[in-house]
C-alpha positions, 0 to 999 in steps of 0.5 A, a space after each residue: 186761508 188767513 181771511 176766513 179765520 178769526 183774525 181775518 178782520 186784521 188783514 184788513 186794517 188800514 194804514 195805521 200806526 199806534 200813536 204810543 203818546 196818544 195812549 201815554 196822554 189817556 193813561 195819565 188821565 186814568 182813574 182807580 176802579 175795582 171793576 175789569 174795565 179803564 175809566 178816563 177823566 178827560 177834562 171834567 168828562 168820564 169815559 169807559 173802555 171796557 170789554 164792550 168797547 173793546 169788542 166793538 173796536 176789534 171785532 174779536 170774540 170774547 166770550 168765556 173761557 172756563 171750558 178750554 183747558 189751558 195747560 199742557 202742550 209740551 207733548 204735541 206735534 207742532 213743538 215736536 215737529 218745529 222746536 225739538 231742542 227748546 226744552 219747553 221754553 219757546 219764545 216769540 223770536 223762536 217762533 217766528 224763526 220756525 215760520 221762515 224754515 217752515 217752506 214745505 208744510 204750508 199748513 204748519 207755516 199758517 198755524 205758525 202764522 197764527 200763533 205769531 199774530 197773537 204773540 206780536 199783535 193781540 197778546 203782545 209782551 216782551 220779545 223774551 216772554 215765553 209763548 204758552 205752549 197749549 197755544 201750539 196744541 189749540 191751533 193744531 185744531 183749526 176749528 178750536 182755535 177760531 172758536 176761542 175767545 181770543 178777545 177776551 185773552 187779549 182784552 185782559 192783557 190790554 188793561 192790566 197796564 190800567 189796573 196796575 195804577 199807572 194814572 198815579 205813577 205817571 203823573 207822580 213821575 213827571 219831571 218839567 211836564 214829562 213823565 221819566 216812568 218807564 213801562 211797557 205796553 201789552 195786549 192790544 193797545 191798538 184797541 185803545 187808541 182807536 177807542 179814543 178816536 171814536 169816544 173823543 171825536 175831536 182826536 178822530 178828526 185832528 189825528 185820523 181820517 175816518 172812512 164809511 162805517 167799518 165792521 169792526 170799527 177798527 176798519 174804518 180808520 186811519 192814521 199814518 202819521 205820528 203824534 207828538 205829546 203836545 198836539 194831543 195834550 192840546 185837543 185833551 185839555 180844550 174846553 169845549 171837548 166832546 166825550 162819549 162816555 161809553 160806546 153804543 153798538 149801532 143796529 147793525 153791530 147788534 146783529 154781528 156774531 161777535 156782539 151776539 156772543 158777548 153778554 152785554 151789561 151796563 156798567 155804572 159810571 161812578 167809579 172811585 178815583 181820588 180826582 173825583 172826590 167831592 165833585 159830583 158834577 163831574 159824573 154827568 159829563 155829557 154821557 152819548 153814543 160813540 157814533 155822531 148824533 147826525 148818524 142815520 142809522 138807529 141803534 139801541 142800547 144794550 140790555 141791562 142786566 137784572 141784577 142791576 138796581 133798576 132805580 140806578 139804571 134809570 137815574 143814569 138814563 134820565 141824566 144822559 137825557 137831561 145832557 142831550 136835551 140841554 145841549 139841543 135846547 141850547 143850540 135851537 135857542 141860539 139860532 133863534 136868537 140870531 133869526 130874532 136879531 135879524 128880524 129886529 135889523 129888518 124891521 129897523 129899516 123896513 125891509 121885510 119881505 114875503 119870501 123865506 128867510 135864509 135862515 129858517 130852518 125845519 124847526 122854526 116857522 118858515 114865514 115872516 110874522 104877520 101883521 094884521 089888519 086894524 080892529 074894523 073889519 074889512 072885506 077882501 077879494 076871495 074869487 067867485 064873489 065869496 067875501 072873508 072878514 079881516 082879522 083884528 090887529 093885535 097891539 104888538 103888531 102896530 109898530 111892525 112895519 111903519 112904511 106900510 098902511 092897511 087903509 089909505 086916506 080917502 077910502 072911508 066910503 069904501 070899507 064896511 064898519 062892523 055895524 055895517 056888516 051885521 045889518 048886511 048879513 045876508 045881503 050881497 056887498 055893492 059898490 068897490 070891494 076895498 084892495 089891501 096895500 101889500 103889507 110885505 106879510 103873508 096873511 092867513 086866507 082861506 076857510 080855516 084862516 091858518 097858515 100852512 106849514 111847509 112840507 119837511 122837503 121844502 124846509 131847507 134852512 139855506 134855500 128859498 123854495 120859491 126862487 128855484 128854477 121851474 122845469 116843466 114839459 120834460 120828456 127826457 132826463 139831462 145830467 149836464 143841465 147846469 145848476 140852478 143859479 138860485 141854488 149855487 147862489 145858496 151854497 156860496 152864502 153858505 161856505 162863506 158863513 160855514 165853519 168845520 164843526 157846524 152841523 148842516 141838517 140835511 133831509 135824513 140827518 145832520 152831517 158835519 160842514 166838513 162833510 159836505 166841504 169834502 164833497 166840494 173838494 175834488 179829492 174829498 171821500 163821500 161819507 155813507 151819509 152823503 151817498 144815502 141822501 142822494 140815493 133818497 133825492 133820487 128815489 124821490 125825483 123818480 116818483 115825481 117824475 115817473 115818464 123819466 125814471 124806470 118804475 120796475 127798480 128799487 134803490 137800496 142804501 148803503 146799509 143793505 150789503 151790511 145786513 146781508 153780510 150779517 144774515 149771511 154769517 147768521 146762515 152760515 152758523 144755523 147751517 151747521 147747527 144740529 138744530 133743523 129749525 128754518 132760518 130766519 132773517 131779521 126783521 130790518 133786513 125783511 124791511 127792506 123786501 118789503 119796501 118799508 126801508 129805505 125811505 121811499 123804497 119799493 116791494 121787491 114783489 113790484 121789481 126787476 132790478 135792485 140797485 145798491 151802492 157797495 163799500 168794499 174792504 172798508 174804503 172804496 165804493 162801487 155800484 151793483 145792479 140785481 136782475 131778479 129775473 136772470 139772477 145775475 149781479 152787475 158790478 160797475 166799478 170805477 177803480 177795477 184794479 182797487 179790490 182784489 179778485 179774492 176780496 171782491 169773491 168774498 164780498 159778493 159771496 153774501 149777496 149771491 147767497 142771501 137775494 135768492 133765499 129772500 127771493 123764495 121765502 118773501 117775494 115768489 113764496 113758491 118751494 119751486 123757486 131756486 136758491 142756487 146762487 146769483 152769478 155776478 158779472 163785472 162790467 169791463 166797459 164802464 168809465 174809470 176814475 182819475 184819482 183815488 176819492 171819486 169812487 163815491 160820486 161815480 157810484 151815485 152816477 151809475 145808479 142815476 144813469 142806470 135808472 134813467 135808462 141811460 148809457 153809463 159810458 157818458 159818465 166822464 171824469 172831466 163831468 166830475 167836477 161839476 157833478 160834485 158841486 151840483 150834487 152839493 147844491 142840491 143836497 143842501 136845497 133837498 131838492 134834485 132837478 130831472 
């Protein structure tokens, strides 16, 4: 019952401890503001913890509570039955004792448990604080209790300590570097800690572990250790600290009920603080989104309230855009400077090569600077008697590549001057045609005489496509083929120079180097970005080798299940509505059906099977095969004991319900098509992982083998280390071999 209550997400929290020292250090940096929100000054940057951030972290209902009666309760049934001698004064400990005594009436025990969650977790106060009696009256009606905006009340409790100007009190009580001021944290301080991990990414990387994107965000973090104050201070006072001024909902979060019920507003970032007087430059402290910029999700900012001054809003957005652009430009200039230095060194020793530089990236030209021939025009073989006039050499290029000359001495009788070309314009050339000695550079040829840019899939900044192994005449997919040695060399070179904080450009997005290094680690957990990248290349490979892979299937991405779960929640609300209008699915979900997303997707009308990765309870990957004709969902799980039966049934229900509805309305378009739930079958005879972190690579391999019509039982754990390395090399090369 608790899973379906308004506090259900709390049951899915990972192993996480409240780091009171982290919250304390944030309070030391709090700023004065008249608004019902908290602002923190971290270095020269500012970050907001407001209702919007609280809801994104917790997923609690934070609508208005104006129409709810918050009084009475002394005469309610629960108080009379379980607290007869209380005299109307009930403390937290009394509720806990009543909970332990209540054994016969399981419904009352459940209701008392909800009160305990309120008193000890969401609205935490001192032990001797009295419980509001109207809570008992409200919990006796579970529907009203679940609809009550406990998120708003929990936020109010949590923000009180910041509104008491704790920052000044703590700073003034410092002795020998430590604060001697005593205080209690009320409300839900765990939300502040998780917000800090999101808004200050360095904190999250240093002290916690983030799994795939949890909805709400508190489900995606694990932090089992205790933190020391000195460790936190070291991170918060680092010079190049990234701070997100506000949290912005992702596209998936925008569809969540808790966000739709909230009226989001964009708060101005100028808060009144004694620390910020006369320091206008602090205001531009690199405000940004709460998720990393390499995330493939497309998010939109919340709508702006009309009572704001439009000019102020535009100014704020322009400042944010300017900061982001400056960061991008600075990064690209650094990369360009590094490349130019490399070219200068190569020119000094005469080592220009015609192949693509290992340091090229998609934003740069992937060929070396071409050296044009001398001013005199020459003829070059073009094939089939076609002659092309040589270009003119510029003065800047005369000193590039000293070892090479275009025309050797003694060849003056074999080339044509410009005057000769004019005289023989309509005549065929007689005699030998001059062969131009290789200059070590690519010279534009052909009718348009322009240098062709390489397609994006060929522009990996770490690999040279010309050195790839060429495979032809393939009639079967070989998952055990050894990794291309040239790709392995490129991976090794990258690892020698890689730093965990570097950004690695992949096809869809940029990921941190640590993400790719975790893939190479036998105990590393695969993120959603890695899984999505792998599935994209699997789709791309199937198009290039249609004889090796199924063509009547569609491989979906990690976000499909989240969209389905969101649609299922909306459908349940719609079903209870007295308005019997036709339910409409979100445009994003319908794009999956017509094949618009993911990239290289397929229209469901042309498919029998759907393959999708699923992340259950925020920490475990498994694959599903959806047979649209047999109306069955097959589950391929490499760690079957990890997800409990009840959790699996709750996770699969949205897929069982939503997919037949999509099929009827947008695929079959037939009123006779049944919307009865699809059944799901958990496959028993599937290979199992030997550790707690290989579920991601197993999920990718399940889908890969199924698409190739191969037996998944051939996926053996002893091959996993090799497949991890192969996946990393091919992701870095932006190219999957069949």
